[in-house]
C-alpha positions as CSV (number, residue, x, y, z in Angstrom):
1,M,0.0,0.0,0.0
2,D,1.3,3.4,-1.0
3,T,-0.7,5.9,1.1
4,W,-2.5,6.4,4.3
5,Q,-5.6,6.7,2.2
6,D,-5.1,3.1,0.9
7,A,-4.5,1.9,4.5
8,F,-7.7,3.6,5.6
9,R,-9.6,2.1,2.7
10,V,-8.3,-1.4,3.4
11,T,-9.3,-1.0,7.0
12,L,-12.8,0.1,6.1
13,I,-13.1,-2.8,3.6
14,G,-12.0,-5.3,6.3
15,L,-14.4,-3.9,8.9
16,G,-17.3,-3.9,6.4
17,A,-16.6,-7.4,5.2
18,T,-16.5,-8.7,8.7
19,A,-19.7,-6.9,9.5
20,V,-21.3,-8.6,6.4
21,M,-20.2,-11.9,7.8
22,D,-21.6,-11.0,11.2
23,V,-25.0,-10.2,9.6
24,W,-24.8,-13.6,7.9
25,L,-24.0,-15.4,11.1
26,Q,-26.9,-13.6,12.9
27,W,-29.3,-14.6,10.1
28,L,-28.1,-18.2,10.4
29,K,-28.7,-18.1,14.2
30,R,-32.2,-16.8,13.6
31,M,-32.8,-19.7,11.2
32,G,-31.9,-22.1,14.0
33,V,-28.4,-22.9,12.7
34,A,-25.9,-23.3,15.6
35,T,-23.1,-20.7,15.3
36,Q,-19.9,-20.3,17.4
37,G,-19.7,-17.2,19.5
38,F,-16.6,-15.2,19.7
39,G,-16.0,-15.7,23.4
40,L,-14.1,-18.9,22.9
41,I,-11.9,-17.2,20.3
42,G,-11.2,-14.6,22.9
43,R,-10.4,-17.3,25.4
44,W,-8.0,-18.9,23.0
45,V,-6.3,-15.5,22.3
46,G,-6.1,-14.8,26.0
47,H,-4.3,-18.1,26.6
48,L,-2.1,-17.5,23.5
49,L,-1.0,-14.2,25.0
50,R,0.0,-16.1,28.1
51,G,2.1,-18.5,25.9
52,R,-0.3,-21.4,25.4
53,L,-1.2,-22.2,21.8
54,T,-3.1,-25.5,22.0
55,H,-5.9,-26.9,24.1
56,A,-7.6,-30.3,24.2
57,A,-11.0,-28.4,24.4
58,I,-11.0,-24.6,24.6
59,A,-14.5,-24.6,26.2
60,K,-13.0,-26.4,29.2
61,A,-10.0,-24.1,29.5
62,E,-9.9,-21.5,32.2
63,P,-12.0,-18.4,31.3
64,I,-10.1,-15.2,30.5
65,A,-11.2,-11.8,31.8
66,G,-12.7,-9.9,28.8
67,E,-12.7,-13.0,26.6
68,L,-15.8,-11.9,24.6
69,A,-14.2,-8.5,23.9
70,W,-10.9,-10.2,22.9
71,G,-12.9,-12.5,20.6
72,W,-14.7,-9.6,18.8
73,L,-11.5,-7.6,18.6
74,T,-9.6,-10.5,17.1
75,H,-12.5,-11.3,14.7
76,Y,-12.4,-7.7,13.3
77,A,-8.6,-7.4,13.3
78,V,-8.3,-10.6,11.3
79,G,-10.9,-9.3,8.9
80,V,-8.8,-6.2,8.4
81,A,-5.7,-8.3,7.9
82,F,-7.4,-10.4,5.3
83,S,-8.5,-7.2,3.6
84,A,-4.8,-6.1,3.5
85,L,-3.9,-9.5,2.0
86,L,-6.5,-8.9,-0.8
87,A,-5.1,-5.4,-1.4
88,A,-1.6,-6.7,-1.5
89,V,-2.4,-9.5,-4.0
90,A,-4.9,-7.6,-6.2
91,G,-3.2,-4.2,-6.0
92,R,-4.2,-0.6,-5.8
93,S,-6.1,-0.8,-9.0
94,W,-8.5,-3.3,-7.4
95,L,-9.1,-0.9,-4.5
96,A,-10.2,1.8,-7.1
97,S,-12.2,-0.6,-9.2
98,P,-13.1,-3.8,-7.2
99,T,-14.2,-7.0,-9.0
100,L,-15.8,-10.0,-7.4
101,L,-13.5,-12.8,-8.3
102,P,-10.4,-11.7,-6.3
103,A,-12.5,-11.0,-3.3
104,L,-14.2,-14.3,-3.4
105,A,-10.9,-16.1,-3.9
106,V,-9.4,-14.5,-0.8
107,G,-12.6,-15.3,1.1
108,V,-12.3,-18.9,0.1
109,L,-8.5,-19.0,0.9
110,T,-9.1,-17.5,4.4
111,V,-11.0,-20.6,5.4
112,A,-7.6,-22.1,5.9
113,A,-7.1,-20.1,9.1
114,P,-9.9,-21.8,11.1
115,L,-9.6,-25.2,9.5
116,L,-5.8,-25.5,9.8
117,L,-4.9,-23.2,12.7
118,M,-7.7,-22.1,15.0
119,Q,-9.8,-25.3,15.2
120,P,-6.8,-27.6,15.8
121,A,-5.4,-25.2,18.4
122,M,-8.8,-25.0,20.2
123,G,-9.2,-28.8,20.3
124,A,-11.5,-29.4,17.3
125,G,-8.8,-31.0,15.1
126,F,-7.6,-30.2,11.6
127,F,-10.6,-29.7,9.3
128,A,-12.9,-30.0,12.4
129,S,-12.0,-33.7,12.6
130,K,-12.8,-34.0,16.3
131,T,-16.3,-32.5,16.0
132,P,-19.5,-34.5,15.7
133,S,-19.9,-33.5,12.0
134,P,-16.6,-32.6,10.4
135,A,-17.8,-32.3,6.8
136,K,-20.7,-30.2,7.9
137,S,-18.4,-27.9,10.0
138,C,-16.0,-27.5,7.1
139,L,-18.7,-26.7,4.6
140,R,-20.2,-24.2,7.1
141,S,-16.8,-22.5,7.5
142,L,-16.3,-22.4,3.8
143,L,-19.7,-20.8,3.2
144,N,-19.1,-18.3,6.0
145,H,-15.8,-17.3,4.4
146,C,-17.4,-17.1,1.0
147,V,-19.8,-14.6,2.6
148,F,-16.8,-12.8,3.9
149,G,-15.3,-12.7,0.4
150,L,-18.6,-11.2,-0.9
151,G,-18.4,-8.7,1.9
152,L,-14.9,-7.7,0.8
153,Y,-16.3,-7.0,-2.7
154,L,-19.4,-5.2,-1.5
155,S,-17.5,-3.0,1.0
156,A,-14.8,-2.2,-1.5
157,S,-17.4,-1.3,-4.2
158,L,-19.3,0.9,-1.8
159,I,-16.1,2.7,-0.7
160,A,-15.1,3.1,-4.4
161,L,-18.4,4.7,-5.1
162,V,-18.2,7.1,-2.2
163,Q,-14.5,7.9,-2.6
164,P,-13.3,7.2,-6.2
């Protein structure tokens, strides 16, 4: 990124895309689909900051003060980081004139983070292998991250309209 304006734009895109994902997750919840809250992510991050990466079951780990806030902060910070990844790969021209395919591709690629890092570290195994329905969990994660990719595109498009 070449300018503070680009960094600000990338931040807004990441925040917007993460908010789109959150709206999606709330809709799923209202439809009766079980969704993971961000408190356990905050618990994991809290323990990570204390030097512990992995857990047999994060839900059974000692609670961390402010874990829900840590979870939400982490969720949005990661969304901004993934937005920066998209901007780095797609370039400044994409920020000025966003297209769907690069955003969706980054959304799909970001599913690697939960499936290969966070779930194993939190005790769910690689590709949710230690959960009751691994294939269902993986597909749900993939769909959620596709929605995030769509959110990247929608947020970038809105920002490009407002600030060409």
